[in-house]
C-alpha positions as CSV (number, residue, x, y, z in Angstrom):
1,M,-14.7,22.9,-105.4
2,G,-14.9,26.5,-104.4
3,F,-15.9,28.0,-101.1
4,L,-19.0,30.0,-100.6
5,I,-20.1,32.2,-97.7
6,M,-23.8,31.7,-97.1
7,P,-26.1,33.5,-94.8
8,M,-27.0,31.5,-91.6
9,K,-30.7,31.4,-92.5
10,Q,-30.0,29.9,-96.0
11,S,-30.2,26.1,-95.8
12,Q,-27.3,23.9,-97.1
13,S,-29.8,22.1,-99.5
14,Q,-30.1,25.3,-101.6
15,C,-26.4,25.0,-102.5
16,S,-25.5,21.5,-103.6
17,G,-21.7,20.8,-103.9
18,C,-20.8,24.0,-101.9
19,A,-18.8,24.2,-98.7
20,T,-19.5,27.0,-96.2
21,V,-16.6,29.0,-94.7
22,Q,-16.5,28.4,-91.0
23,P,-15.0,31.1,-88.6
24,S,-12.4,28.6,-87.4
25,W,-11.1,28.3,-91.0
26,M,-10.9,32.1,-91.2
27,A,-9.1,32.3,-87.9
28,E,-6.5,29.8,-89.1
29,A,-6.0,31.9,-92.3
30,F,-5.4,35.1,-90.3
31,M,-3.0,33.4,-87.9
32,S,-1.0,32.0,-90.7
33,I,-0.3,35.5,-92.0
34,G,1.1,36.4,-88.6
35,H,3.2,33.3,-88.6
36,L,4.5,34.1,-92.1
37,E,5.5,37.6,-91.0
38,F,7.2,36.3,-87.9
39,F,9.2,33.7,-89.8
40,Y,10.3,36.1,-92.5
41,D,11.4,38.7,-89.9
42,Q,12.8,36.5,-87.1
43,A,14.1,33.3,-88.7
44,P,17.6,33.3,-90.3
45,E,17.3,33.9,-94.0
46,S,18.6,30.4,-94.8
47,M,15.9,28.9,-92.6
48,T,12.9,30.8,-93.8
49,S,11.6,28.0,-96.1
50,T,12.3,25.3,-93.6
51,A,10.5,27.3,-90.8
52,M,7.5,27.7,-93.1
53,A,7.5,24.0,-94.0
54,L,7.7,23.1,-90.3
55,F,4.8,25.5,-89.6
56,W,2.5,23.9,-92.2
57,T,3.6,20.4,-91.1
58,A,2.6,21.3,-87.5
59,I,-0.8,22.6,-88.8
60,S,-1.4,19.3,-90.6
61,L,-0.4,17.3,-87.6
62,G,-2.7,19.4,-85.5
63,N,-5.6,18.5,-87.7
64,Y,-4.8,14.8,-87.3
65,V,-4.5,15.3,-83.5
66,S,-7.9,17.0,-83.5
67,T,-9.4,13.9,-85.3
68,L,-7.6,11.7,-82.8
69,L,-9.1,13.8,-79.9
70,V,-12.6,13.3,-81.2
71,S,-12.0,9.6,-81.6
72,L,-10.7,9.4,-78.0
73,V,-13.7,11.3,-76.7
74,H,-16.0,8.9,-78.5
75,K,-14.2,5.9,-77.0
76,F,-13.7,7.1,-73.4
77,T,-17.1,8.8,-72.9
78,A,-19.2,6.0,-74.3
79,G,-22.0,5.2,-71.9
80,P,-23.7,1.8,-71.4
81,N,-26.5,2.7,-73.8
82,G,-24.1,3.7,-76.5
83,S,-24.3,7.5,-75.9
84,N,-21.2,9.7,-75.6
85,W,-20.3,13.4,-75.5
86,L,-20.4,13.7,-79.3
87,P,-23.2,11.4,-80.7
88,D,-23.2,10.9,-84.4
89,N,-26.9,11.5,-85.1
90,N,-28.1,14.2,-82.7
91,L,-25.7,16.5,-80.9
92,N,-28.5,17.8,-78.7
93,K,-28.6,14.4,-77.0
94,G,-24.8,14.5,-76.2
95,K,-22.7,16.5,-73.8
96,L,-21.2,19.0,-76.3
97,E,-20.5,21.5,-73.5
98,Y,-18.1,18.9,-71.8
99,F,-16.2,18.6,-75.1
100,Y,-15.9,22.4,-75.3
101,W,-14.7,22.5,-71.7
102,L,-12.0,19.9,-72.7
103,I,-11.0,22.1,-75.6
104,T,-10.9,25.2,-73.3
105,L,-8.6,23.3,-70.9
106,L,-6.3,22.3,-73.7
107,Q,-6.2,25.9,-75.0
108,F,-5.4,27.2,-71.5
109,I,-2.5,24.7,-71.2
110,N,-1.4,25.9,-74.7
111,L,-1.6,29.5,-73.5
112,I,0.6,28.8,-70.5
113,Y,3.2,27.0,-72.8
114,Y,3.1,30.0,-75.2
115,L,3.7,32.5,-72.4
116,F,6.6,30.4,-71.2
117,C,8.1,30.3,-74.7
118,A,7.5,34.0,-75.3
119,K,9.2,34.9,-72.0
120,L,12.3,32.9,-73.1
121,Y,12.4,34.2,-76.7
122,T,15.0,36.7,-77.7
123,Y,14.3,38.9,-80.7
124,K,16.5,39.0,-83.7
125,K,17.9,42.5,-84.2
126,I,16.4,44.4,-87.1
127,Q,18.7,46.5,-89.3
128,V,17.4,50.0,-90.1
129,H,19.2,51.9,-92.8
130,D,19.3,55.7,-92.0
131,K,21.1,57.9,-94.5
132,G,23.3,55.2,-95.7
133,I,24.4,54.1,-92.2
134,A,23.2,50.7,-91.0
135,V,21.8,50.9,-87.4
136,Q,21.0,47.9,-85.4
137,K,17.7,48.2,-83.5
138,K,15.8,45.9,-81.3
139,P,12.1,45.7,-82.2
140,S,9.7,47.2,-79.8
């Protein structure tokens, strides 16, 4: 099945069997390019394939954790009348903004962890060949 970018005003019923491209999918695609570049530049040459395999494994595990998060939100936010933050039939009757605040909190915690790891990271030296002489240079 191919992907099709449809205008927002066009209804899904006009395209049976199509999937629309969501901005989150595109963001993941653009981030994977940055990760690919990082792994090829900074990982040891013998570990490049392993690093990429671990990256894609982490992406797939993240998708499972996302599904688990939605299931947990359904379970722990269930009200006495059966409503929760993410109702199955009508999102307007739920508390979708609470779910987005939960995602925002998790992303903020992730940002703090990223900044901590980035502070501790030491760059691999890049070799620049200038007139036949190899010069070691730290990336800027």
